[in-house]
C-alpha positions in Angstrom: 31.2 -2.9 -44.8 30.6 -4.1 -48.4 27.2 -5.6 -49.1 26.0 -7.5 -52.1 23.0 -6.7 -54.4 20.7 -9.3 -52.8 20.8 -7.2 -49.6 19.5 -4.2 -51.6 16.7 -6.3 -53.0 15.7 -7.6 -49.6 15.7 -4.1 -48.1 13.5 -2.7 -50.8 11.1 -5.6 -50.7 10.8 -6.0 -46.9 11.0 -2.3 -46.3 7.9 -1.8 -48.4 6.2 -4.5 -46.4 6.0 -2.0 -43.5 3.4 -0.3 -45.5 1.8 -3.0 -47.7 2.7 -6.2 -49.4 4.1 -5.3 -52.7 3.4 -8.5 -54.6 0.1 -10.2 -55.2 -0.1 -13.7 -53.7 -1.8 -16.3 -55.9 -3.9 -15.9 -59.0 -7.4 -14.4 -59.1 -10.3 -15.3 -61.4 -13.7 -13.9 -62.2 -16.9 -16.0 -62.0 -19.6 -13.7 -63.4 -19.4 -10.6 -61.3 -17.5 -12.3 -58.4 -13.8 -12.4 -58.1 -12.1 -15.2 -56.1 -8.6 -16.5 -55.4 -7.6 -19.6 -57.2 -7.1 -22.5 -54.8 -8.9 -21.0 -51.8 -12.1 -19.6 -53.3 -11.7 -16.7 -50.9 -11.4 -12.9 -51.7 -8.6 -12.0 -54.0 -5.3 -10.7 -52.5 -5.1 -7.2 -53.9 -2.8 -4.9 -52.0 -2.7 -1.1 -52.6 0.8 0.0 -53.3 2.6 3.4 -53.7 6.0 4.9 -54.0 8.1 6.1 -50.9 6.3 3.9 -48.3 8.8 5.1 -45.7 6.5 8.1 -45.2 4.0 5.8 -43.5 6.5 4.2 -41.1 5.5 5.2 -37.5 8.5 7.3 -36.4 8.0 7.5 -32.6 8.1 5.0 -29.8 5.0 6.3 -28.0 2.6 5.8 -30.9 4.4 2.6 -31.9 3.8 1.1 -28.5 0.1 1.8 -28.8 -0.4 -0.1 -32.1 0.9 2.8 -34.3 -1.9 5.1 -33.0 -1.4 8.9 -32.9 -4.1 10.9 -34.7 -5.9 11.9 -31.5 -3.4 11.5 -28.7 -2.3 14.4 -26.4 0.1 16.8 -28.1 3.9 16.2 -28.4 6.6 16.9 -31.0 5.8 13.7 -32.9 2.3 15.0 -33.7 4.1 16.2 -36.9 3.8 12.7 -38.4 0.2 11.8 -37.3 -1.7 15.0 -37.1 0.0 18.4 -36.6 -3.3 20.0 -35.4 -2.6 18.3 -32.1 0.1 21.0 -31.5 -2.6 23.7 -31.3 -3.4 22.4 -27.8 0.1 22.0 -26.4 0.9 23.5 -23.0 4.6 23.5 -23.7 6.4 26.5 -25.2 9.0 24.3 -27.0 9.7 20.6 -27.4 12.0 18.4 -29.3 12.0 14.6 -30.0 14.5 12.3 -31.6 13.7 8.7 -32.5 15.9 5.8 -33.8 14.3 2.8 -35.4 16.5 -0.2 -36.4 15.2 -1.8 -39.6 15.3 -5.5 -40.7 17.5 -6.6 -37.7 16.1 -10.1 -38.1 18.1 -10.3 -41.4 21.2 -9.2 -39.6 21.3 -5.8 -41.2 22.8 -3.3 -38.8 23.2 -0.3 -41.1 19.6 0.1 -42.2 17.5 2.4 -40.0 15.0 5.2 -39.7 15.9 8.4 -37.9 13.3 11.0 -37.0 13.7 14.5 -35.5 10.7 16.7 -34.7 10.1 19.9 -32.7 7.7 22.8 -32.3 7.5 26.3 -30.9 4.4 27.9 -29.5 3.9 31.4 -30.9 1.0 32.4 -28.6 -2.0 30.9 -27.0 -3.5 29.9 -30.3 -0.7 29.4 -32.7 2.2 26.8 -33.0 4.7 26.1 -35.6 6.5 22.8 -36.0 9.2 21.1 -38.1 10.5 17.5 -38.7 13.1 15.6 -40.5 12.8 11.9 -41.4 15.8 10.0 -42.8 15.7 6.4 -44.0 19.1 4.8 -44.6 19.4 1.6 -46.6 23.0 1.0 -45.8 26.0 0.5 -48.1 25.1 -1.3 -51.3 27.1 -2.8 -54.1 25.2 -2.4 -57.4 25.6 -5.2 -59.9 24.3 -5.8 -63.5 22.4 -8.9 -64.6 25.7 -10.8 -65.0 26.7 -10.1 -61.4 29.4 -7.6 -62.5 30.0 -4.8 -60.1 28.7 -1.3 -61.0 30.1 0.3 -57.9 29.1 1.1 -54.4 26.2 3.3 -53.3 24.4 4.6 -50.2 20.7 4.7 -51.0 18.6 6.8 -48.7 15.3 8.7 -48.5 14.4 11.8 -46.5 11.5 14.1 -45.9 11.6 17.7 -44.5 8.3 19.0 -43.1 7.1 22.4 -41.7 3.7 22.8 -40.1 1.4 25.6 -38.8 -1.3 24.8 -36.2 -4.0 27.1 -35.0 -6.7 26.8 -32.4 -9.8 28.3 -33.9 -11.9 27.9 -30.8 -11.1 26.6 -27.3 -11.9 23.1 -28.5 -11.1 23.0 -32.2 -7.7 23.2 -33.9 -6.5 23.0 -37.5 -3.2 22.5 -39.2 -1.5 22.6 -42.5 1.9 21.1 -43.3 4.2 21.3 -46.3 6.9 18.8 -47.1 9.8 18.0 -49.5 10.5 14.4 -50.3 13.7 13.0 -51.8 14.1 9.3 -52.6 17.6 8.4 -53.8 17.6 4.6 -54.3 20.0 4.1 -57.1 20.8 7.5 -58.7 23.3 7.3 -61.6 22.6 3.6 -62.4 21.0 2.5 -65.6 18.1 0.1 -66.2 17.1 -0.9 -69.7 19.0 2.1 -71.0 17.3 4.6 -68.7 19.3 6.5 -66.2 17.9 6.3 -62.7 17.5 9.6 -60.8 16.5 10.6 -57.3 12.8 10.8 -57.0 11.5 14.1 -55.7 8.1 15.4 -54.7 6.3 18.2 -52.8 3.3 17.4 -50.6 1.0 18.7 -47.9 -0.9 17.4 -44.9 -4.2 18.7 -43.5 -5.2 18.0 -39.9 -8.1 18.8 -37.5 -8.4 18.1 -33.8 -11.2 18.5 -31.2 -10.5 18.4 -27.5 -13.4 18.6 -25.0 -13.6 20.7 -21.9 -12.9 18.7 -18.7 -15.6 16.1 -18.2 -16.9 15.2 -14.8 -15.3 15.9 -11.4 -12.0 14.1 -12.5 -11.6 16.4 -15.5 -11.5 13.6 -18.1 -10.8 14.6 -21.7 -12.3 13.3 -25.0 -10.2 14.0 -28.1 -11.1 13.4 -31.7 -8.7 13.9 -34.6 -8.5 13.5 -38.4 -5.7 14.0 -40.9 -5.1 13.6 -44.6 -1.4 13.3 -45.2 1.0 13.1 -48.2 -1.2 15.0 -50.7 1.3 15.8 -53.4 2.8 15.3 -56.9 3.5 11.9 -58.2 7.1 10.7 -58.2 9.4 9.0 -60.8 12.9 7.7 -60.8 13.5 8.0 -64.5 12.4 10.3 -67.4 9.6 7.8 -68.1 6.2 9.4 -68.3 4.8 6.9 -65.8 4.9 8.3 -62.3 3.9 6.7 -59.0 1.5 7.9 -56.4 2.6 9.1 -53.0 1.1 7.2 -50.0 -1.7 9.7 -49.3 -3.5 8.5 -46.2 -6.7 9.3 -44.3 -6.5 8.8 -40.5 -9.4 9.2 -38.1 -9.1 8.5 -34.4 -10.4 9.2 -30.9 -8.9 9.1 -27.4 -10.4 9.3 -24.0 -8.2 10.2 -21.0 -9.4 9.4 -17.5 -7.8 10.9 -14.4 -8.3 8.2 -11.8 -6.9 10.2 -9.0 -4.1 12.7 -8.4 -1.4 10.3 -9.5 -3.0 7.8 -11.9 -4.2 8.5 -15.5 -5.2 6.2 -18.3 -5.9 6.9 -22.0 -7.7 4.6 -24.4 -7.5 5.3 -28.1 -8.9 3.7 -31.3 -7.9 4.7 -34.9 -8.5 3.7 -38.5 -6.4 4.5 -41.5 -6.9 4.1 -45.3 -4.5 4.7 -48.1 -5.9 7.2 -50.6 -4.3 5.5 -53.5 -6.1 3.8 -56.5 -6.8 0.1 -56.0 -5.1 -1.9 -58.8 -6.9 -4.6 -60.8 -5.7 -8.1 -59.8 -4.1 -10.3 -62.4 -6.8 -12.5 -64.0 -9.7 -10.2 -63.2 -11.6 -8.6 -66.1 -14.4 -6.7 -64.4 -12.3 -3.8 -63.2 -13.7 -0.3 -64.0 -10.3 0.9 -65.2 -7.2 -0.5 -66.8 -3.8 0.0 -65.2 -2.9 2.5 -67.9 -5.9 4.6 -66.9 -5.0 4.4 -63.3 -1.4 5.5 -64.1 -2.8 8.5 -65.9 -4.9 9.8 -63.0 -3.8 13.0 -61.3 -2.9 12.9 -57.6 -6.2 14.5 -56.6 -8.2 12.3 -58.9 -6.4 9.3 -57.4 -7.4 10.4 -53.9 -11.0 11.1 -54.8 -11.6 7.9 -56.6 -9.8 5.7 -54.0 -13.0 5.5 -52.0 -14.9 3.7 -54.7 -12.6 2.0 -57.2 -12.1 -1.5 -55.6 -13.0 -4.2 -58.1 -15.1 -6.1 -55.5 -17.0 -3.0 -54.5 -17.9 -1.7 -51.1 -16.8 -4.8 -49.2 -13.3 -4.6 -50.6 -13.2 -0.8 -49.8 -13.9 -1.7 -46.2 -11.0 -4.2 -46.2 -8.6 -1.4 -47.1 -9.0 0.2 -43.7 -6.5 -0.7 -41.0 -7.6 -0.7 -37.3 -5.7 0.1 -34.2 -6.5 0.1 -30.5 -4.1 1.2 -27.8 -3.9 2.2 -24.1 -1.5 4.3 -22.1 -1.2 4.4 -18.3 0.7 7.2 -16.5 1.7 7.3 -12.8 2.4 10.8 -11.5 3.2 11.9 -15.1 6.6 10.3 -14.7 6.2 6.6 -15.6 4.1 5.2 -18.4 3.1 1.7 -19.6 1.6 1.3 -23.1 0.1 -1.5 -25.2 -1.7 -1.8 -28.5 -2.9 -3.9 -31.4 -2.8 -3.3 -35.1 -5.0 -5.2 -37.6 -4.9 -5.2 -41.4 -7.0 -7.5 -43.6 -5.3 -10.5 -45.1 -6.1 -9.5 -48.6 -4.6 -6.0 -48.2 -1.2 -6.9 -46.6 -2.1 -9.0 -43.6 -0.1 -7.1 -41.0 -1.2 -7.9 -37.5 0.8 -7.4 -34.4 0.8 -6.6 -30.7 2.8 -3.7 -29.4 4.1 -2.7 -25.9 6.2 0.0 -24.4 7.4 2.1 -21.5 7.8 5.8 -20.9 9.9 7.7 -18.4 9.9 11.4 -17.7 11.9 13.5 -15.3 11.8 17.3 -15.4 12.3 18.3 -19.0 13.7 15.0 -20.2 11.8 11.9 -21.3 12.4 8.6 -23.0 10.0 6.2 -24.7 10.6 2.6 -25.7 8.4 0.3 -27.9 8.5 -3.4 -29.0 6.5 -5.2 -31.7 5.4 -8.8 -31.6 3.8 -10.2 -34.8 0.6 -12.2 -34.5 0.4 -13.3 -38.2 2.6 -15.0 -40.8 3.2 -11.7 -42.5 6.7 -10.6 -41.8 7.2 -7.1 -40.5 10.6 -5.3 -40.7 10.2 -4.4 -37.0 9.5 -7.9 -35.8 10.8 -8.2 -32.2 12.7 -4.9 -32.6 13.2 -2.4 -29.8 13.0 1.3 -30.8 13.4 4.4 -28.6 12.6 8.1 -28.6 14.2 10.9 -26.6 12.0 13.9 -25.7 12.8 17.4 -24.3 9.9 19.6 -23.2 10.7 23.2 -22.3 8.6 25.8 -20.5 5.2 24.5 -19.7 2.6 27.3 -19.5 1.5 26.3 -16.0 5.0 26.1 -14.6 5.4 28.1 -11.4 
């Protein structure tokens, strides 16, 4: 079906909102050393932005149903996105997962979606390898020039291919390293201001660590703590311009506590925080920033990550506002039926995403299915508002199978 250019613009804009608001809302001014928003007098809206935000979209229905948590949950194939070191503790020999996520259905777009395929293979008691493919389709687009004249049809898309190695160093500690190739083809072959647009490409890596306790108490409860730095890689560009954009490098830290209530009932509580490791821009109208935008653009990827912890124009208070917070819970009955819920919170000056999530899980023998649903609790639009997504899982050869 033919689509017009406005659809392309909406997809790019609202797709990026899944990660952070791309545009600054309202003007900002400086009064001495204090910055404030014109009209409200409150903190300046100053969102952190990056290229290829599709890398930060939660790709599986289990984590999505728990407020987008996943750094410290029990291992499954979708650990590839959150923290691949979870795979070091798997009891399955092999597992696969496939997830389909409709995108921007509230706008009536039926050909925009995220697809995710992940799996792993356990090599021995301490080693596991994994792989994943993420594909983001933006549908069929008709490109036009400034006069509205057609420049032809296109099928913009983005994808990521990742391979991971996880190793358990001790009975309680696991580490992982992942390598990935990223390709973002939004308008290859088109021209803007005389420059030919190309597909953006990058290579990146993830690092993960996980701790899982020995069974606690007579019920054998488990405490898990995890951390991961993802999308550490080269900057990306869509033209021959020397200015290149940062990848959405991210720090995630989380904990989960699983309680075995009895033989059939189990409940897990999890909490998690994430922060983009991308330089904070200087708001329009503010003059007390430590760096100009040109200086920020010239930073290397590693310098951008290292300085992202202390470059906010309003200091430590603004740095704290760049953390998102998630809480979630998962209840299992007989390891066959699950109910999940969660909440995600982001500061209003950094995007303002706030939503409740819920979901269900069913498992029979080697087959499982997870469903999730997102309900917004703020005025900030989310591409997944009131959208149902689902994951299919296949677990083969548990170690303790008789």
